[in-house]
N, C-alpha and C positions, 0 to 999 in steps of 0.2 A: 899634607904633601901638598902641594899646587899642583893646577891643573894646569898645563901646557897648551896652549892655542895658538895657532899660525895661523892669521890671516894675510891673506892675498888679492890685491885688487888694485885699482886704481885710485889715485889722492887726488884731492882738491883742495882748494884753499876758501874757507866760507867766512864770510865778513857779513855780519850783521852791522846795520846802522838804524840804532835806535832814538826817536824823537818825538817832538810832541807837534800833535796836529792842531789850531786854534781857529784857522783861517783857509779861505778859499780864493787861490790866486787871481787876483785881478784881469789877468787876461786870458783866462783860460777855466773851465771847471774840473779843476784839481787842486787837493789838497797841498799845504804848505806844508812841509817837514822841517821844525827846527831841530837840528839835529844837537842828541845831546851825550850819545856814546857811542864808540864802534870799538866792534868787539871781533877776535879774529880767532880761527878755531881750526883743525883738519877736518875737511869733509869726506864723502864719501869713503874707500877702507880705511883712510886715517882717523875717521868718527867711530865706525865700528870697532877699528881697536883702541883709540882709548876708551870708549862706553864699557871697554871688555876690562880693563885695567883696575882689578879691584881688588879685596883683598882674597888671596887664596886662589888666582890666575894668574899664570904666567902668559904675555902675549908677547908677539916679535910679529912684527910687518914685514912684506915681501911686497914690491911695489916696483914702479918705476919713477926717475927724477928728473927733471930738467936743470939746464944751467942757466937760471933767470931768478932774478929777485925774490917774485912769489915761492919759486921752492926754495930759496935761501930764510923766508918765513915758516912756510910751512914745515920744513925740516926743524926750526927751532922749537915750533909749537910739539910736532910728534915727541921730539925725545925728552921732552918733560915727563911725559909719558911712557913710551913703549920704545924697545929699540927698533930701529928701523936701517933693511937693508935694501939697495937699490940692484935689485937682479935685472932691470933693463935701465936703457936711456930714452926719455921722454923730449919731444923737441921744442914741448912749451907746457906752462902750468894752468890747468883750468881755474876760472876765479870763478865764485858766485856772491853775488853781494845782494842781501834782500835788507829791504827800508822797510822798517815796523814801525808803530804806533799804540801805545799802550796793549802791548803784545797781539796785536794783529799785522801780516805783512799786506803792506802796499802795492809792493814794486819787487821784481828780481832781474837784477843785470847781469848775465854771464859773458864771459870772456871766454873764448874757444882758441887753442893752437891754431894753426894758419892749416888751412885747409890744401894749400899747395905742397905739401910734405907728410910723410907716414909721419902717425901719433907715438910710433914708438918706432925706435931706432935702435940697431945694433944685437947682437947676439944676447941670451940670456944667459946668464952665472946659474947653469943646470946645478953646480956643486954645490951651490950655498942652497939653490932652491932643493935639493934632496938630503943636504943635513939640517935644515931647518924640517923636515919633514919627517925624518926620522927619529928626531927626538919630540916629537909632539904627540899630545894625547889626541888633540881633534882639531881640525882646518874647518876653517872659513873661509870661501870664498867668494867676499864682496866685489860681484861685477860690476863696475859702472861704466860700462862700453868705451871708455878708454883703450882698449887693446891688452891690457896686462896680461888677462885670461884668456884670451882669444889668441896670443900670440903662439904659434906651432910648440915651440918648446915645453912652455909651460902646461899648456893643453895639453901635449902628451906624457909630462909626468903626471901630471894630478889624474890622467887618466889610468898609470900606471897602479898607482896609490888609493885610486879609489876603493877598493876592496881590504887594504890593509889599515885604516884608517877612519875615525868619524869623520867623516867629511860633508860639512854643512853648504849648500851651494845658494847664495841670494841671487839671483840673476837679472838680467836688465834687457829691456826689447832690443838694443842696439847693439849687446855681448851675446858671448858663447852660449849657446845652449848647455846644462850639465850634462858631466861625462857620464856615460853607462855603470853603475854600481854604487852612485853615492846616497849616504845614510839618508840623508833629507834635503828636500829645494823646499825654498820659501818666496815663493812667488808671492805680489798682493794680486788681487782680482782683473786689475787691468793688465798685468803683466802674463797671466793665467790667460787672459782671453787672446792677447796677441800669440802666444807660441801653440795654444790649440786653434788659432785660424778660425776661429768660429765662438759666437756667444755661447753662453751658459750658466747656468747657477754653480756658484762655489764647489759643490756637492759632488758635480760633475763632473766639473774642471779636475778638480783634484785626484781624482779616480783616471782618468783620461790621462793625465800628465806622469803620476806614475808609472803607469803604461807604457807610456811612449818615451820617455825618458830610464826605462827600464832602474828607478831609482828604489830602494827599501820604503821610502816614506817620502808625500809630498804634504807638507802644509800652505794653502792657500789663506791669506792675511786677508780680510775684506773692514777692514778699518775698524770704526769701533764697535761693530757688530759680534766681532769674535774670528776664530780662527778653524778652518775646515781642514783634519786633516786624515788621509789616506795613507796606512802603514800595512806594510807585508799584503796580503791579499784578501785584507777587511773591508768591509765598505766606508765610508765617509763617517766620521765623528765630528761634532762641533764642540768646542771651547770656546762660551761669549764672554766676552770681557767683562770685568766687575762694575763697571761703570761707563758711563756715557760723555767719554772727555769731549771738551769741547774748546781748547785751547791750542796754540800751536805742535804740531804732530813731527816736525821734524826730527829726524832721525830713529822713529818711533820702530821701522821697518830693523834699520840698521842695531839698536840694541835688543828687539825681538830675535833676529836672527844669530847674531853673537850671546846671548843667554841660550838657547838650544844647543849651539855647538859647544858651550862650558858645562852643561849638562849631559850632555852624550859623553864629553871627555870624562866625566867622573862615573859614569855607567849606568845612567838612566835610559831608560826605553825610550822611544820616539814619542809616545803620547806622555808619559811623563814628562820629558822636556817642554814638550809646548804647553802643557797646564802651568809647568814654572815658569816661562818666557812670557806667558801671557801674565800673569799675576805679577810679574818682577815688570815688565814695562809698562803695566797699568801705574805701580807706585813711580815708578821716574817719571812718568807724566803729570801726577798729582803733584811730586818735587818739584816741577819745572820744566822738566826735559831738558834739552840742550842750554836754557838759560838759568836752570837750577845750577846747586851747588852739585860739585861732582863728589859721588860717594864711594862706596869701599865695599859695598858687599850684595849679597841678593838679597836682597831687604825685606822681600812680603812674609816668607815664613815667621821672621821676627818683629815684624812693624805694628804698631800698637794705632787701636782707632785713631788715639790723641795724634801722633804720628802726622796721619794722613789728614787729620783735620786743620794742624797746623801747617802744612805744606800746603795745602789750598788757600790758605790765610795768606799764607807770603807773596803766593804767584801773586792774585789776585789784588793785594795791595802794590806789589810792584807796578803791575799794570794800572794802577789808579783806580782802581773799581772800590766796589763794597761790599763787605761781607754780611749774610743775614743769619742770626741763628735762633733757632727756636727748641725745646726740648717736650719732655713729657715721656712716660711710658710707653705707650705704644702698644699696647698688647695684644688688642683686637684692632686691627687696620679698618678701619671702616669711613664712610663717604664725609665724615666730618672732621676728620685727620686728614684726607686728601684736600678738601677745599681749605684748610687754614695753610699746609705746606706748599700748596701753588702760590695762594696768595702772599706768602712769605718769600717764597722766591723772585718774585714780581720787583722786589722792594730793594733789588740789589742785584749782583753779578756772582753770587755763589751763595747755597742754603747748606748750614752746617744743621744737622741734627744732634743735640744732647740727650742721650737715652739714658731711665734709671737702670741701674743693675738691678739682679732678680732679688738680691736682698734687700737693696732700697725698696720695692715692691712690696715685698714682702711686709716690712716694716711700715710704709702708707698703707696699703690694700687688704693686706691680713695675710695669713699663712696660705691658702690655698690660691693666692695668685705669686706670680704671672702664671696665664693660663700656656702663653707660648715661652720657649728661653729667650733666654738673650741673644745668643747666636742665631734664632730663626726670626727673631724683630729684627736683627741690624742686616741681614739678608734681604729681608723685605722689604725696608726702606733704601735700602742700597739700590734697589732693583728698581726704584721712583725714578724718574726723568729730571723730576724738578729737584732730587736730592743731590749735593755735590761731596759731601762726606758724613761719616757720623762718628760721635765719639761717647764714650761712657761715664757715668758719674756713679760712685757707689753712696754718696752723701744723700739726705733728704731732701736737697734743693742743689739747686746745678752753682751756686754762686763760687765757689771756689775754681771748677773747672772754666766756669766763663771768665773769671779775672785770670788763667793761666792765659786762653784762646784771645778774647778781648775782640768780638766784633763789633762790627758800628753798630747792628741795628738789633736788638731784640726783640721776638714779636712773641705773642700768644693769644689765645682764641679769646672773642668778643665777650664770654663768659668773667671775665675776669674785669678788674679795674687797672690803672696803673699802679694807686697807691696800697692795692693787696699784694703786688708782688714783693718777694725779698728781692728779687733779683734788679729791682728799679735805681736803690740808692747804689749796688755795685757797679753798673753799668756807668750810671750817670759817673763814678768817679776817674773813668777816660774819655770823657764827653761822649759816649755812646748815646744812642735812643733809644725808647722804646714803644713800640706800634702796636695797637690790638689788630687781629684780621680777624675776619669774618669765620662766625659760631653758629654752625648750624643747629637749631634748637633738636633735642629727644634726640641725637644721635652722641653715645658714650659707648665704650666697653663696659660700663656696669647694667646699663640699660640692655641691651644686648646679649650679655648672659642671665641675666634675668626674666627674658622672654620663655616662655613656654610653650605657645601655641605657632601652630605651622604657619609658614609665610602667607598662605594664602587664605587663613583665618581672621589674619590683622586689617585692621582699619590705617590705612596711610595718611 
């Protein structure tokens, strides 16, 4: 049975201009962007609704639409993914254009409706709003400060329904504060500071806002660090992100809030919903975010390490970058491993680590190895800032997995030569390179496990 989520908020027309920068303008110190592609998509609450339209989730969008050409394009984009009901009239369509190169935003151009007339015009179709809420399992209020949520009739209806449905409120500094009784609000750190009217650490802000808004729970997102959640009367808890994302994070907040709403609508607790949303948003970012392929499910519980690695490679190659890969058991992580991994990461724009499975290590090292399980080894590797993704192989060498992933560069420690590596001819088949990186003598898992003297009695 599908989860029914109603999204309410302001829609925008987002436009991405992607191009190549090879030179600087001769009459000003600015890059010259040679336009390669122009892509349009629904933004604001439209993006939140589009990202929610996945397998097992029925989405309906309630918003305000204008009578102009951008609104017509926006409506066409939206109706490809979700049913749209205009419960209000807008005086004009907001447009945001990003100029990007190699995945990096260089400039954003905003077009706003005229300030000489109200952004939202006419009465609200309260009947359509009430009927949509009646059928919903969860509600996502996606406020982009355009006036839909702050409209007195819309705000009043939401206030009446806050105690009857799972309501997730994604606020905006120029918008309305959440109605009392919402299930969960999802401000980012800067928004939380704005609404608290004071600086503070996220774990303090989240408790303050929960009490200030009379919300059941508040989750303050802190970018790549993670999410702080205060639910019920309990103190704040922290959910870290599974990796350090370095690419374009546009839409991550919408993805997070939408997944929280869907999870709450399926009966999850606030904390479980936040944990699911953190993992799901991370997987979505790895797959390319708003620039990646449309997906159809809450991916993380069923995503393999190979899927993550392949997604990173697609994203980096799409931006013209180079992918580096290395491999090993990484049973007991030590200084030699760190030196090799950090050196490998400097060779390109992303580092994929290929890891021996437990069975593979037993065949290579004996029945007493590995010391640490595969799950523990992967968790340690993912925690390293220099590692972008991991992938697991069960063979005695990584050749078959390498042939599937096809990175640009394969690295190994300097205690090898290229001729010694079975990977060298495989990598050469697609034009890849093998590069040897520094090796710290005397650092190996075997030597560490063979030590018996206390560390203060050894000669270093």
